[in-house]
C-alpha positions in Angstrom: 16.7 9.8 -42.7 14.1 7.6 -41.1 10.8 6.5 -42.4 9.0 7.3 -39.1 8.7 3.7 -37.9 11.8 3.9 -35.7 10.4 7.0 -34.0 7.1 5.4 -33.6 8.7 2.3 -32.1 10.8 4.5 -29.7 7.7 6.3 -28.5 5.9 2.9 -28.1 8.7 1.6 -26.0 8.7 4.8 -23.9 4.9 4.4 -23.3 5.4 0.7 -22.4 8.2 1.7 -19.9 6.0 4.5 -18.5 3.1 2.1 -18.1 5.4 -0.4 -16.4 6.8 2.3 -14.1 3.2 3.3 -13.2 2.2 -0.2 -12.4 5.3 -0.5 -10.2 4.4 2.7 -8.4 0.9 1.5 -7.8 2.1 -1.9 -6.6 4.6 -0.2 -4.2 1.9 2.1 -3.0 -0.4 -0.8 -2.3 2.3 -2.6 -0.3 3.1 0.5 1.7 -0.5 1.2 2.3 -1.2 -2.3 3.5 1.8 -2.1 5.9 0.7 1.3 7.3 -2.9 -0.1 7.7 -1.5 -3.0 9.7 0.6 -0.7 11.8 -2.4 1.5 12.7 -4.6 -1.5 13.4 -1.8 -3.1 15.6 -1.3 0.2 17.5 -4.9 1.1 17.9 -6.7 -2.2 17.9 -6.7 -2.6 21.6 -7.6 1.0 22.5 -10.2 2.1 20.0 -13.6 0.8 19.2 -14.1 -0.6 15.7 -15.6 2.5 14.2 -12.8 4.7 15.6 -10.2 2.3 14.4 -11.7 2.2 10.9 -11.8 6.0 10.7 -8.3 6.2 12.1 -6.9 3.8 9.5 -8.4 5.6 6.5 -7.6 9.1 7.8 -4.0 8.0 8.5 -3.6 6.5 5.1 -4.9 9.7 3.4 -2.5 11.8 5.4 0.4 9.4 4.5 -0.7 9.5 0.9 -0.7 13.3 0.7 2.5 13.6 2.7 4.3 11.1 0.5 3.1 12.8 -2.7 4.0 16.2 -1.4 7.5 15.1 -0.5 7.9 13.2 -3.9 6.7 16.1 -6.0 8.6 18.7 -4.1 11.8 16.6 -4.0 11.8 15.2 -7.5 9.9 17.7 -9.6 10.5 21.1 -8.3 13.5 22.7 -9.9 14.6 25.8 -11.7 12.1 27.9 -9.8 9.1 26.0 -11.1 6.5 23.8 -9.4 5.3 20.6 -11.1 2.4 21.0 -13.5 -1.2 20.3 -12.5 -1.2 17.3 -14.8 1.9 15.8 -13.2 0.4 16.4 -9.7 -2.9 14.7 -10.8 -1.0 11.8 -12.4 1.2 11.3 -9.3 -1.7 11.4 -6.9 -3.6 8.9 -9.0 -0.6 6.5 -9.2 -0.2 6.6 -5.4 -3.9 6.3 -4.6 -3.6 2.5 -4.0 -1.8 3.5 -0.8 -5.2 4.5 0.5 -7.3 1.9 -1.2 -5.1 -0.8 0.3 -6.9 -0.1 3.6 -10.4 -0.7 2.3 -10.5 -4.5 2.6 -8.9 -4.6 6.1 -11.3 -1.9 7.2 -14.3 -3.7 5.7 -13.1 -6.9 7.5 -13.3 -5.0 10.8 -17.0 -4.1 10.1 -17.8 -7.7 9.0 -16.2 -9.2 12.1 -18.2 -6.8 14.3 -21.4 -7.7 12.4 -20.7 -11.3 13.3 -20.3 -10.5 17.0 -16.6 -10.0 17.4 -15.2 -7.6 19.9 -13.3 -4.6 18.7 -10.0 -6.2 19.6 -11.0 -9.5 17.9 -12.2 -7.5 14.8 -8.8 -5.8 14.7 -7.1 -9.2 14.9 -9.2 -10.4 12.0 -8.2 -7.3 10.0 -4.5 -8.0 10.7 -4.9 -11.5 9.3 -6.4 -9.9 6.2 -3.4 -7.6 5.9 -1.0 -10.6 6.2 -2.9 -12.3 3.4 -2.9 -9.2 1.3 0.9 -8.7 1.8 1.5 -12.3 0.8 -0.5 -11.7 -2.3 1.3 -8.4 -3.1 4.7 -10.1 -2.6 3.7 -13.0 -4.9 2.3 -10.7 -7.6 5.3 -8.4 -7.4 7.6 -11.3 -7.8 5.6 -12.6 -10.8 5.5 -9.2 -12.4 9.3 -9.0 -12.1 9.6 -12.5 -13.7 11.5 -13.8 -10.6 12.2 -17.5 -10.6 10.4 -19.8 -8.2 12.9 -19.5 -5.3 13.2 -15.7 -5.6 9.4 -15.4 -5.8 9.1 -17.4 -2.6 11.6 -15.2 -0.9 9.8 -11.9 -1.8 6.5 -13.5 -0.9 7.7 -14.6 2.5 9.3 -11.2 3.2 6.0 -9.5 2.5 4.1 -11.9 4.7 6.7 -11.5 7.5 6.0 -7.7 7.5 2.4 -8.5 8.2 3.3 -11.1 10.9 5.4 -8.4 12.6 2.3 -6.3 13.0 0.4 -9.2 14.4 3.2 -9.7 16.9 3.2 -6.0 17.7 -0.5 -6.0 18.4 -0.1 -9.1 20.7 2.8 -7.4 22.6 0.8 -4.2 22.9 -2.3 -6.1 24.1 -0.4 -7.9 26.8 1.3 -4.7 27.9 -2.0 -2.9 28.0 -3.7 -5.4 30.4 
């Protein structure tokens, strides 16, 4: 027979693991949202004006967020003829919301660049630079959270940054193809 402390310790460990998993999901959603933001900016940055681009980015991220959550909940939590509970749906949506909020800083940078006289295309380029910086930061913090050693942390940070650089190159290729 136990005195209750072991059960308490077990539930405490489960809560810590659940919190860690939640942080990991939020981090992954932020990275994914930043990459999708960069892709939309790269694809539309030469064709859309700044306001259209900003709206397109946010709407696209909301659709991706809902679609990803629908697929996740349907695939992982629908079984035995039952749908996931409302609480699980709310929790899952909240954990993945950083996918959408990841677009806010790049979208704000579009508006700031335009306020300082940048063209729509140049504002999009500035926003892509912001996404590269964000991806580098996400890579670094993910590596730190995983307790990776210095070399491993540099590798995951560089990979994250290269994903953003790929979008900058894409925009450049699309811009030269467009004109």
